[in-house]
C-alpha positions in Angstrom: -154.1 -52.2 146.3 -157.6 -51.3 147.6 -156.2 -48.3 149.3 -154.4 -47.1 146.1 -157.5 -47.6 144.1 -159.6 -45.5 146.5 -157.0 -42.7 146.4 -157.2 -42.7 142.5 -161.0 -42.4 142.7 -160.8 -39.6 145.3 -158.4 -37.7 143.2 -160.9 -37.5 140.4 -163.6 -35.8 142.6 -162.1 -32.2 142.5 -161.5 -32.7 138.8 -165.0 -33.8 138.1 -166.3 -30.8 140.1 -164.0 -28.6 138.2 -165.3 -30.0 134.9 -168.8 -29.0 136.0 -167.9 -25.5 137.1 -165.2 -24.3 134.7 -167.8 -22.6 132.6 -168.5 -20.0 135.3 -167.3 -16.5 134.3 -164.9 -14.8 136.6 -165.6 -11.3 135.3 -169.4 -11.3 135.0 -169.7 -8.1 137.0 -167.3 -6.3 134.6 -169.3 -7.5 131.6 -172.6 -6.5 133.2 -171.2 -3.1 133.9 -170.1 -2.7 130.2 -173.5 -3.9 129.0 -175.1 -1.3 131.2 -172.9 1.4 129.6 -173.7 0.2 126.1 -177.4 0.3 126.8 -177.0 3.8 128.2 -175.3 5.0 125.1 -178.0 3.3 123.0 -180.7 5.1 124.8 -178.8 8.5 124.4 -178.5 7.8 120.6 -182.2 7.0 120.3 -183.1 10.3 122.0 -180.6 12.2 119.8 -182.0 10.7 116.7 -185.5 11.8 117.7 -184.1 15.3 118.0 -182.5 15.0 114.5 -185.8 14.0 113.1 -187.5 16.9 114.7 -185.0 19.3 113.2 -185.5 17.6 109.8 -189.2 18.2 110.0 -188.7 21.8 111.0 -186.3 22.3 108.0 -188.9 20.8 105.7 -191.6 23.1 107.0 -189.3 26.1 106.5 -188.6 25.1 103.0 -192.3 25.0 102.3 -192.6 28.7 103.1 -191.8 31.6 100.8 -188.0 31.9 100.2 -186.8 35.0 102.1 -183.5 36.0 103.7 -185.0 35.4 107.1 -186.2 31.9 106.3 -182.9 31.0 104.7 -181.0 32.1 107.8 -183.5 30.2 110.0 -183.0 27.1 107.8 -179.2 27.4 108.1 -179.6 27.7 111.9 -181.8 24.6 112.0 -179.3 22.7 109.8 -176.5 23.7 112.2 -178.5 22.2 115.1 -179.2 19.1 113.2 -175.5 18.7 112.2 -174.3 19.3 115.8 -176.7 16.6 116.9 -175.2 14.3 114.2 -171.8 14.9 115.8 -173.2 14.0 119.2 -174.7 10.8 117.8 -171.4 9.7 116.3 -169.5 10.6 119.5 -171.9 8.3 121.4 -171.5 5.6 118.8 -167.7 5.8 119.3 -168.1 5.5 123.1 -170.5 2.6 122.7 -168.2 0.8 120.3 -165.3 1.2 122.7 -167.4 -0.4 125.4 -168.4 -3.2 123.0 -164.7 -3.8 122.3 -163.9 -4.0 126.0 -166.8 -6.4 126.6 -165.6 -8.6 123.8 -162.1 -8.5 125.3 -163.5 -9.6 128.7 -165.6 -12.4 127.0 -162.6 -13.5 124.9 -160.4 -13.8 128.1 -163.2 -15.7 129.9 -163.6 -18.1 127.0 -159.8 -18.6 126.6 -159.6 -19.3 130.4 -162.4 -21.8 130.1 -160.6 -23.6 127.3 -157.3 -23.7 129.2 -159.0 -24.9 132.4 -161.0 -27.5 130.5 -157.9 -28.8 128.7 -156.1 -29.1 132.1 -159.1 -30.8 133.7 -159.7 -33.3 130.9 -156.0 -34.0 130.7 -155.8 -34.9 134.4 -158.9 -37.0 134.2 -157.5 -39.0 131.3 -154.2 -39.5 133.1 -155.9 -40.7 136.2 -158.3 -43.0 134.4 -155.3 -44.5 132.4 -153.7 -45.2 135.7 -156.9 -46.9 137.0 -157.2 -48.9 133.8 -153.6 -50.2 134.3 -155.1 -52.1 137.2 -156.2 -55.5 136.0 -159.7 -56.9 136.7 -158.1 -59.5 139.0 -156.2 -56.9 140.9 -159.4 -54.9 141.4 -161.3 -58.0 142.5 -158.6 -58.8 145.1 -158.5 -55.2 146.3 -162.3 -55.3 147.1 -163.9 -57.5 149.8 -167.0 -58.0 147.6 -167.2 -58.6 143.8 -170.1 -56.0 143.5 -167.7 -53.3 144.6 -165.4 -54.2 141.7 -168.2 -53.8 139.2 -169.1 -50.4 140.8 -165.5 -49.3 140.3 -165.7 -50.4 136.6 -169.1 -48.5 136.2 -167.4 -45.4 137.8 -164.7 -45.4 135.2 -167.3 -45.6 132.5 -169.1 -42.7 134.0 -165.8 -40.7 134.1 -165.3 -41.4 130.4 -168.8 -40.0 129.8 -167.9 -36.9 131.8 -164.8 -36.5 129.6 -166.8 -36.8 126.4 -169.3 -34.2 127.6 -166.6 -31.8 128.5 -164.8 -32.3 125.1 -168.1 -31.2 123.5 -168.1 -28.1 125.7 -164.6 -27.3 124.7 -165.6 -27.4 121.0 -168.4 -25.0 121.8 -166.0 -22.7 123.6 -163.5 -22.8 120.7 -166.1 -21.9 118.3 -167.2 -19.1 120.6 -163.6 -17.9 120.7 -163.5 -17.8 116.9 -166.7 -15.8 116.8 -165.5 -13.3 119.3 -162.4 -12.7 117.2 -164.5 -12.0 114.2 -166.8 -9.8 116.2 -163.8 -7.9 117.5 -162.6 -7.2 113.9 -166.0 -6.1 112.8 -166.3 -3.6 115.7 -162.8 -2.3 115.1 -163.8 -1.5 111.5 -167.0 0.2 112.8 -164.9 2.3 115.2 -162.6 3.5 112.4 -165.7 4.4 110.3 -167.3 6.3 113.1 -164.1 8.2 113.8 -163.7 9.1 110.1 -167.4 10.1 110.0 -166.9 12.3 113.0 -164.2 14.3 111.2 -166.4 14.6 108.1 -169.3 15.9 110.2 -167.2 18.5 111.9 -166.1 19.8 108.5 -169.7 20.1 107.4 -170.6 22.0 110.5 -167.8 24.4 109.8 -169.0 24.8 106.1 -172.6 25.5 107.4 -171.1 28.3 109.6 -169.2 29.8 106.6 -172.3 29.6 104.4 -174.4 31.6 106.9 -171.6 34.2 107.2 -171.3 34.5 103.4 -175.1 34.9 102.9 -175.2 37.7 105.5 -172.1 39.3 103.9 -173.4 39.0 100.3 -176.9 40.3 101.1 -175.7 42.9 103.7 -178.6 41.6 105.6 -181.0 43.2 103.2 -184.1 41.3 101.9 -184.2 43.2 98.6 -180.6 42.3 97.9 -181.3 38.7 98.7 -184.2 38.5 96.3 -182.1 40.1 93.6 -179.4 37.6 94.1 -182.0 34.7 94.0 -183.4 36.0 90.7 -180.0 36.5 89.1 -179.0 32.9 90.1 -182.1 31.5 88.6 -181.6 33.4 85.3 -178.0 32.3 85.1 -178.9 28.8 85.8 -181.5 28.8 83.0 -179.0 30.2 80.5 -176.5 27.5 81.6 -179.0 24.7 81.2 -180.0 25.8 77.7 -176.4 25.9 76.6 -175.8 22.5 78.1 -178.9 21.0 76.4 -177.9 22.4 73.1 -174.5 20.9 73.5 -175.8 17.5 74.6 -178.3 17.4 71.7 -175.3 17.4 69.3 -173.7 14.4 71.0 -174.2 11.2 69.1 -173.2 7.9 70.7 -174.8 4.6 69.8 -175.8 2.9 73.1 -175.6 -0.9 73.1 -178.3 -1.7 75.6 -177.4 -5.4 75.5 -174.3 -4.5 77.6 -176.5 -3.0 80.3 -178.1 -4.9 83.2 -181.6 -6.1 82.7 -184.4 -3.7 83.7 -185.7 -4.4 87.2 -182.7 -6.5 88.0 -181.8 -4.4 91.0 -178.3 -3.7 89.7 -177.9 -0.6 91.8 -178.1 -0.2 95.6 -179.7 2.9 97.1 -177.5 5.9 97.5 -179.1 7.0 100.8 -180.2 5.2 103.9 -183.9 4.8 104.4 -184.6 6.1 100.9 -187.9 5.5 99.2 -189.5 6.1 95.8 -192.5 7.7 97.4 -193.1 11.2 96.3 -192.4 13.5 99.2 -195.7 15.3 98.8 -197.5 12.0 99.6 -195.5 11.3 102.8 -195.4 14.8 104.4 -196.7 14.7 107.9 -196.4 10.9 108.0 -192.7 10.3 108.2 -189.3 11.9 107.6 -187.7 9.9 104.8 -185.3 10.4 102.0 -188.3 10.4 99.6 -188.4 11.7 96.0 -188.9 15.4 95.3 -188.7 14.9 91.5 -188.7 11.8 89.3 -186.8 11.2 86.1 -188.0 12.5 82.7 -190.8 14.8 81.7 -192.0 15.7 85.1 -194.5 18.5 86.0 -191.5 20.6 87.0 -189.8 19.8 83.8 -192.9 20.7 81.8 -193.0 24.1 83.6 -190.0 25.1 81.5 -187.2 23.8 83.6 -184.3 22.0 81.9 -185.3 23.7 78.6 -187.7 20.9 77.6 -185.1 18.2 78.0 -186.7 16.5 81.0 -185.2 15.8 84.3 -182.0 13.7 83.9 -182.1 11.9 87.2 -184.0 11.5 90.5 -184.0 14.1 93.3 -184.1 12.6 96.8 -184.9 14.9 99.7 -182.0 14.6 102.0 -181.0 16.9 104.9 -177.4 18.3 104.7 -174.9 15.8 106.0 -176.6 12.5 105.2 -174.1 9.8 104.2 -174.2 9.1 100.4 -173.3 5.5 99.4 -171.8 4.0 96.2 -174.7 2.2 94.4 -172.3 -0.5 93.1 -168.6 -1.2 93.1 -166.6 0.9 90.6 -164.0 3.5 89.7 -164.4 7.1 90.6 -164.5 8.6 87.1 -164.4 12.2 88.3 -165.3 14.7 91.1 -165.9 18.4 90.8 -167.3 21.6 92.3 -169.0 24.1 90.1 -169.3 26.5 93.1 -165.6 27.3 92.8 -166.5 29.5 89.8 -168.4 32.7 90.5 -171.8 32.8 88.7 -171.7 29.1 87.8 -174.9 27.5 89.0 -175.0 23.8 88.3 -174.3 20.5 90.2 -172.2 22.1 92.9 -170.1 19.3 94.4 -170.5 16.1 92.4 -169.1 12.6 92.0 -169.3 10.3 88.9 -168.7 6.5 89.5 -168.2 4.1 86.6 -169.4 0.7 87.7 -168.3 -2.7 86.6 -171.8 -3.5 85.1 -171.9 -0.9 82.2 -173.7 1.8 84.3 -172.3 5.0 85.7 -173.9 7.0 88.6 -173.8 10.7 89.4 -174.3 12.1 92.9 -174.7 15.9 92.9 -175.3 18.9 95.2 -173.1 17.3 97.9 -171.8 19.1 101.0 -168.6 17.0 101.2 -166.8 14.7 98.8 -164.8 11.8 100.3 -163.2 10.2 97.2 -160.7 11.1 94.5 -160.6 10.5 90.8 -159.2 7.0 90.0 -160.1 5.6 93.4 -162.0 2.3 93.5 -165.2 2.3 95.7 -166.9 -0.8 96.9 -170.7 -1.0 96.9 -172.0 0.7 100.1 -168.9 2.8 100.7 -169.6 6.3 102.0 -168.4 8.5 99.1 -169.8 11.8 100.2 -172.6 13.6 102.1 -175.8 15.2 100.8 -176.0 19.0 100.7 -177.3 22.1 99.0 -174.4 23.1 96.8 -174.8 24.4 93.2 -178.1 25.6 92.0 -180.6 24.0 94.5 -183.9 25.1 95.9 -183.3 23.0 99.0 -181.0 20.3 100.4 -181.3 17.1 98.3 -179.3 14.5 96.4 -179.5 14.6 92.6 -179.0 11.0 91.6 -178.3 10.2 87.9 -177.7 7.0 86.0 -175.9 6.7 82.6 -174.9 4.1 80.2 -171.1 4.3 80.8 -170.2 4.3 77.1 -172.1 7.5 76.6 -171.1 9.7 79.5 -167.9 11.8 79.5 -166.6 14.6 81.7 -165.9 17.9 79.9 -164.6 21.3 80.7 -167.5 23.7 80.2 -165.3 26.3 78.5 -164.9 23.8 75.7 -168.7 23.7 75.3 -169.1 27.5 75.1 -166.1 29.8 75.3 -167.9 32.7 77.0 -169.5 31.3 80.2 -169.2 31.8 83.9 -168.5 28.0 84.1 -165.6 28.0 81.7 -163.2 26.2 84.0 -165.7 24.0 85.7 -166.0 20.3 84.8 -169.2 18.2 84.8 -170.4 14.9 83.2 -172.3 15.3 79.9 -174.0 12.7 77.7 -176.3 12.3 74.8 -180.0 12.0 75.7 -179.9 8.4 74.8 -177.3 7.7 77.5 -179.5 9.0 80.3 -181.3 6.2 82.1 -184.2 6.1 84.5 -182.7 5.2 87.9 -185.9 3.4 88.9 -185.2 0.8 86.3 -182.0 -0.3 88.0 -182.4 0.5 91.7 -183.0 -2.6 94.0 -186.6 -2.9 94.9 -185.8 -4.4 98.3 -187.1 -1.3 100.1 
């Protein structure tokens, strides 16, 4: 009996040792290599983003100069460099995310192995202790020459139970870790799809930039005088269009029930651009590159100079380089999309999106370089719906962001506003003046 009992005790030793060491990773080297690759991609992205900011600053400096054909071509060239660097950043993010997914897979396999090994170890410990416990106290006493040895054996069994309890706690931790790894894996997979989608968008914008440069050179025949004539004609056509639009909107009569709108200052709308701020750009120049405000809502200095035919500015203009992702400010239905540039001599919003939200507000995003959504589609808050640009009548790349009371805004064919117009077949949102709202009153202040 004494010999059998010692055999049982000895059989527990490797299991106890296993219970201590089953937390050791068998692929630590692989994980470390992947971490190193992830860090390397991160460093590359950081440097590329510095390059992007440098191009942005140079573009801003170019815009501050007199508008000439040479400066416009130079700005397009700088924009192309910035856009190509955007592509490099996204490529590196895709590579980094793939490494992260590989690392998660290795860690998941390790954790699953730990759980399996732990289950086996604990199961064997329990079976052996059960066998020991089937030995009665009398049998244990008879098996030992001294009674103190019997008590030591009993204490050992209690210690083994403690070891089992500790390892059960470890298993719970590992199982929770496994659940977290699965969630992390799903999150990274979604990120990978977003990056791959964004890469396709960025390549399209790069191609559009190239076409814009070729068109400008062809239209002007590389002559400064021709360029200046075109600029003047565009400005004149834009002013005529805005007067006609203002006359039409002044005749619209819709009673706005403001009790159906979110409270002022409630932060009902998220920001349409990353790193946006309500600082006026003229106050931050030289300090930082940000999607700051070039023009506020209402009767601004620029509006008082004669722009908008005395109607005031109907939104906020954020400075934004070509190709910046534009996000839905709140969940809602895409009420309409359009592109006034499709019609020769029509100088307005360019590419635009109108979203009708679930809170009584609608938001407009204009002068986009790319539209990612379709009419009738439902967008979640924070979805990328387009990219900032310089389409339509625009003195420089920016995002025109407008907010309306939904019950007052409608999309009309401009030929129905005025039969003789260059924009006859173009569609844009229109509203009575009472339906235009100051975006600052509804944007989240968590910036």
